[in-house]
C-alpha positions as CSV (number, residue, x, y, z in Angstrom):
1,M,55.3,17.3,14.8
2,E,53.6,19.7,12.3
3,G,51.9,18.7,9.1
4,V,50.6,15.3,10.2
5,G,48.2,14.3,13.0
6,I,49.2,11.9,15.7
7,D,46.6,9.5,14.5
8,G,47.9,9.6,10.9
9,L,51.5,9.1,12.0
10,G,50.7,6.1,14.3
11,D,48.6,4.5,11.5
12,R,51.4,5.0,8.9
13,I,54.0,3.4,11.1
14,K,51.8,0.4,11.9
15,R,50.9,0.0,8.2
16,E,54.6,0.1,7.1
17,R,55.6,-2.3,9.9
18,Q,52.9,-4.8,8.9
19,R,53.6,-4.4,5.2
20,R,57.2,-5.5,6.0
21,G,56.0,-8.4,8.1
22,L,57.6,-7.1,11.3
23,T,56.3,-7.5,14.9
24,L,56.7,-4.7,17.4
25,Q,59.5,-6.6,19.0
26,E,61.3,-7.1,15.7
27,L,61.0,-3.3,14.8
28,A,62.2,-2.5,18.3
29,A,65.3,-4.6,17.8
30,A,65.9,-3.1,14.3
31,S,65.3,0.5,15.3
32,G,66.7,0.7,18.9
33,V,63.3,2.2,20.0
34,S,61.6,0.3,22.8
35,R,58.6,-1.9,22.1
36,S,56.5,0.1,24.5
37,M,57.4,3.4,22.8
38,L,56.5,1.9,19.4
39,S,53.2,0.6,20.7
40,E,52.3,4.0,22.2
41,V,53.1,5.8,18.9
42,E,51.0,3.3,16.9
43,R,48.1,3.6,19.4
44,H,48.2,7.4,19.0
45,G,49.4,7.9,22.6
46,R,52.7,9.6,21.9
47,V,54.4,11.7,19.2
48,P,58.1,10.8,18.8
49,T,60.8,13.3,18.5
50,V,62.4,13.7,15.1
51,V,65.4,11.6,16.2
52,V,63.1,8.8,17.4
53,L,61.0,9.0,14.2
54,D,64.3,8.7,12.2
55,R,65.2,5.6,14.1
56,I,61.8,4.1,13.4
57,A,62.1,4.9,9.7
58,T,65.6,3.4,9.7
59,G,64.4,0.2,11.4
60,L,61.7,-0.1,8.7
61,G,64.3,0.5,5.9
62,T,62.4,3.7,4.8
63,S,62.4,7.4,5.2
64,I,60.7,9.9,7.5
65,A,58.9,11.2,4.5
66,R,57.1,7.9,3.9
67,L,55.9,7.9,7.5
68,L,54.5,11.4,7.3
69,R,52.7,11.2,4.0
70,D,50.9,8.8,1.7
71,E,52.4,7.9,-1.7
72,R,51.6,9.9,-4.7
73,P,51.3,8.7,-8.3
74,P,54.7,8.3,-10.0
75,E,54.2,11.2,-12.4
76,T,55.0,14.9,-12.3
77,T,54.3,15.9,-8.8
78,V,54.2,19.5,-7.5
79,L,54.6,19.7,-3.8
80,R,53.5,23.2,-2.8
81,R,55.1,24.8,0.3
82,A,51.8,24.5,2.2
83,E,51.8,20.7,1.5
84,Q,55.3,20.0,2.7
85,D,55.5,18.2,6.0
86,V,57.6,20.0,8.7
87,A,58.9,18.1,11.7
88,R,59.9,20.5,14.5
89,D,62.1,19.3,17.4
90,P,61.8,21.0,20.7
91,A,65.6,21.1,20.9
92,G,65.6,24.0,18.4
93,W,65.6,22.6,14.9
94,E,63.2,21.7,12.1
95,R,63.2,19.4,9.1
96,R,61.1,20.3,6.0
97,I,60.4,17.4,3.6
98,L,60.7,18.7,0.1
99,S,60.2,15.4,-1.8
100,P,57.0,13.6,-2.5
101,V,56.6,10.0,-1.4
102,L,56.4,7.8,-4.5
103,P,55.7,4.1,-4.9
104,G,58.9,2.0,-4.7
105,V,61.1,5.0,-4.1
106,E,63.0,5.5,-0.9
107,F,64.5,8.9,-1.6
108,E,64.1,12.0,0.6
109,L,65.1,15.6,0.0
110,M,64.8,17.9,3.0
111,R,65.7,21.4,4.2
112,T,66.9,21.5,7.8
113,T,67.3,24.6,10.0
114,I,69.3,24.3,13.2
115,D,69.2,27.3,15.6
116,A,72.5,28.7,16.9
117,R,74.4,26.4,19.2
118,V,72.0,23.5,18.9
119,D,72.9,19.9,18.6
120,A,70.2,18.0,16.6
121,G,71.5,14.7,17.8
122,T,73.0,11.5,16.2
123,F,71.0,9.4,13.8
124,Q,71.4,5.7,13.4
125,P,72.9,4.2,10.2
126,H,70.5,3.5,7.4
127,G,70.5,0.3,5.4
128,A,73.8,-0.9,3.8
129,G,74.4,1.0,0.6
130,S,72.4,4.1,1.6
131,R,73.8,7.4,0.4
132,E,73.4,11.0,1.6
133,Y,74.3,14.2,-0.1
134,L,74.4,17.4,2.0
135,A,74.9,21.1,1.0
136,V,75.1,24.0,3.5
137,E,73.2,27.1,2.5
138,A,73.9,29.3,5.5
139,G,75.8,29.2,8.8
140,T,78.1,26.4,10.1
141,L,77.3,22.7,10.4
142,R,79.3,20.2,12.4
143,L,78.6,16.9,10.7
144,T,79.8,13.9,12.7
145,L,80.3,10.5,10.9
146,D,80.9,7.6,13.2
147,G,82.3,10.0,15.8
148,D,84.6,11.9,13.3
149,P,83.6,15.6,13.0
150,I,83.6,17.6,9.8
151,E,83.0,21.3,9.9
152,L,81.1,22.7,6.9
153,H,80.3,26.4,6.1
154,A,77.9,28.1,3.7
155,G,78.5,26.8,0.2
156,D,80.2,23.6,1.3
157,S,78.8,20.2,0.3
158,V,79.6,16.6,1.2
159,F,78.7,13.1,0.1
160,Y,78.8,10.2,2.6
161,A,77.6,6.7,3.1
162,G,74.3,6.8,5.0
163,D,75.0,3.5,6.7
164,R,77.1,5.2,9.3
165,R,76.1,7.0,12.5
166,H,75.7,10.7,11.6
167,G,75.2,13.7,13.8
168,F,74.3,17.3,13.0
169,A,75.1,20.3,15.2
170,N,75.3,24.0,14.8
171,P,78.3,25.4,16.8
172,G,77.9,28.9,15.4
173,P,76.1,32.0,16.5
174,E,73.6,32.1,13.7
175,P,71.1,29.5,12.4
176,C,72.4,26.9,10.0
177,V,70.4,25.9,7.0
178,Y,71.3,22.9,4.9
179,Y,69.8,20.6,2.3
180,L,70.1,16.8,2.6
181,A,69.2,14.2,-0.1
182,M,68.9,10.7,1.2
183,D,68.9,7.6,-1.1
184,V,67.9,4.9,1.4
185,T,68.3,1.2,0.6
186,T,66.0,-1.3,2.3
187,G,68.9,-3.5,3.5
188,R,69.4,-4.0,7.2
189,A,70.9,-1.1,9.1
190,R,74.1,-1.5,11.0
191,H,73.7,-0.8,14.8
192,D,76.7,0.0,17.0
193,D,74.7,0.0,20.3
């Protein structure tokens, strides 16, 4: 994970968990991430993959952005490229957080790049009522919603309910770049497994 130290990430996850009055066991049940993994992350012993970090954020009813960065004042906020958090996954993809973390706002705008023929994985449903807007800038994206694939190409866009399992893969021979805006509600997420 680039842009945030392991100590900062573990501390932010613990702070958000405690702010919501959750025990490690309750967060494990809500996120699908084991209690031992959550404990290791909070104690600075392990850095989660982007998929695991997303599951933790979903279990907390928040976004990855809030776990990577402290809130900023709710005024005009410029987030320079050098200040943007970038989460790189060893599988061959990265997520750049373009939106600031603001008090009381669970919104995230990101730019994701997936290398050729890489599957970024399947993400757990966010809270009921969450919404996601996606626009492909370059390449081909296979978006899977509750197991149903949709193939998108440069210039295509889609809206979908964020409270569904959603997967992202690049079946093409060149990198895929897309923008994703998430409006995450704090309701309980639906879990299929």
